[in-house]
Steps between C-alpha positions, in 0.01 A plus 500: 500500500817383654647407161506802263745688291511785249362849538133436455233259624172414325228242622290278275243248633535165348148507347543840323687633203644829378468715192793451266644856586417488878861512626627739218220756592546475874876513474508799262259687739693435823821617327323812342346609836749353739213399739537205752246293304251502228147380508310375189142402469342159399218326335314191617467173314206279620558125456123444542398676184839559323441874491713804589363750739663843462472822681806681355504604133792613284341823395480604863872471567659726755790506736492615867792550741421449868694611793460276809289757681279567192435126429418417863254786518325366190550126551143407614357636184767352285447155661121519426578581131685178431758263636805656355591669832433199717714229345873429434449397140469743217801711625870537462698583820853615571650212699611712789141544619498140616817530708264611780146422371407132512182302453341361812515124447285436789200645321248285340333784315602853393881466494513716179251751654714528816833520322377762244413737785840455648652590168281822480630602846857426401516648143598842398285486176342256267348533151160374388444428134137455390544211266411131534842322470413207738248218435332364810346156463183446700400141566317292772808510735566874465488683828258761344143397613625193664356407850744618771604292799474642843881553495480690179219719619692594808826566301311739274364719773823484706694630195251782443487610869880476514535787256337752724787569752743555192250745339460690822876508544529665153236751563269347242120493553402154590132563468461363141691181610270449800197556283625231258549251790157563628353458152679174425402358853137601454497350154631166625256499785203578276578285191737231634578450125867408563449359852463140608143402618408527861625728787884526563733670726604729210145633445462551876827701488364693200194605693726615799724699278209670331348612827834647607628670191 
């Protein structure tokens, strides 16, 4: 992020690819609405079965402008719907946003998740377009569904808990955020589906957090 030029920034993971009109659509919308950035949706391509998995259809297209306050109020619901609001890819940003907002390079997990929240705090407005313009490739090394290390588990919960003071400072109800943290912790404790086998300091900390939230 230290080397950048131009008026806009876009992120693309090396495994993924874009629809042919990806930049054209996002650029035309950011100019039309003069928002700080534009969010597009995505579809998944599974390497294990060579199939696309879609949750967004062209006939359901719509556009939604969010102010910072509106988006932060609805964010837990939006994040549960899909990953469009949790990642840096699938978006076109005005470059000035990254004069102050940076990725935390010390994180081993959730850098996009953490940075996205910072951008939502900083922005004046953004536009969501309900169209799958980005193709996300799912394979054995994808973070989705992959077993998390202890450090990654701690990063995840630290990022989520770190949101709460900012929400309180903005007068936004943090109850849905806390409920989502508790749900995620309980799910990991119950299923251990993305957790390394055996007891760990992270799981002990999860139990302590759950008792005190």
